[in-house]
C-alpha positions as CSV (number, residue, x, y, z in Angstrom):
1,X,4.7,1.3,14.1
2,X,6.4,3.8,11.9
3,X,8.0,2.6,8.6
4,X,11.2,4.1,9.7
5,X,11.1,1.9,12.9
6,X,10.1,-1.2,10.9
7,X,12.9,-0.8,8.5
8,X,15.4,-0.6,11.3
9,X,14.1,-3.7,12.8
10,X,14.0,-5.5,9.5
11,X,17.7,-4.5,8.8
12,X,18.5,-6.0,12.2
13,X,16.8,-9.2,11.3
14,X,18.2,-9.4,7.8
15,X,21.7,-9.0,9.3
16,X,21.1,-11.8,11.8
17,X,19.3,-14.3,9.4
18,X,22.2,-15.3,7.1
19,X,22.4,-17.5,4.1
20,X,24.1,-20.9,4.6
21,X,25.4,-23.1,2.0
22,X,22.7,-25.0,0.3
23,X,20.0,-23.2,2.4
24,X,19.5,-19.6,1.1
25,X,16.8,-17.6,3.0
26,X,14.2,-15.5,1.2
27,X,13.7,-12.5,3.4
28,X,10.4,-10.8,2.7
29,X,9.4,-7.5,4.3
30,X,5.9,-6.7,5.4
31,X,3.8,-4.4,3.1
32,X,1.8,-1.3,3.8
33,X,-1.7,-1.2,5.2
34,X,-4.0,-0.5,2.3
35,X,-2.9,2.3,0.1
36,X,0.0,3.7,2.4
37,X,2.5,4.4,-0.4
38,X,4.7,6.3,2.2
39,X,5.4,3.1,3.9
40,X,6.6,1.3,0.9
41,X,8.8,4.3,-0.1
42,X,10.5,4.6,3.3
43,X,11.2,0.8,3.4
44,X,12.6,0.7,0.0
45,X,14.9,3.7,0.7
46,X,16.0,2.5,4.0
47,X,16.7,-1.2,3.5
48,X,19.4,-2.2,1.1
49,X,18.3,-4.4,-1.9
50,X,20.7,-7.2,-1.1
51,X,18.8,-7.7,2.5
52,X,15.3,-8.1,0.9
53,X,14.0,-10.6,-1.5
54,X,10.4,-9.5,-1.5
């Protein structure tokens, strides 16, 4: 799976999974395999901060 594809899927999930009163969700993205810094860079550029908790 490419980081671009994963970021797209994550954004879809984050849009669907909403916070509800009294039950905020903590949306956590998957990290890179070993030292793949490109994965992290692409993910952080493509997913808005308000859609990712960790």
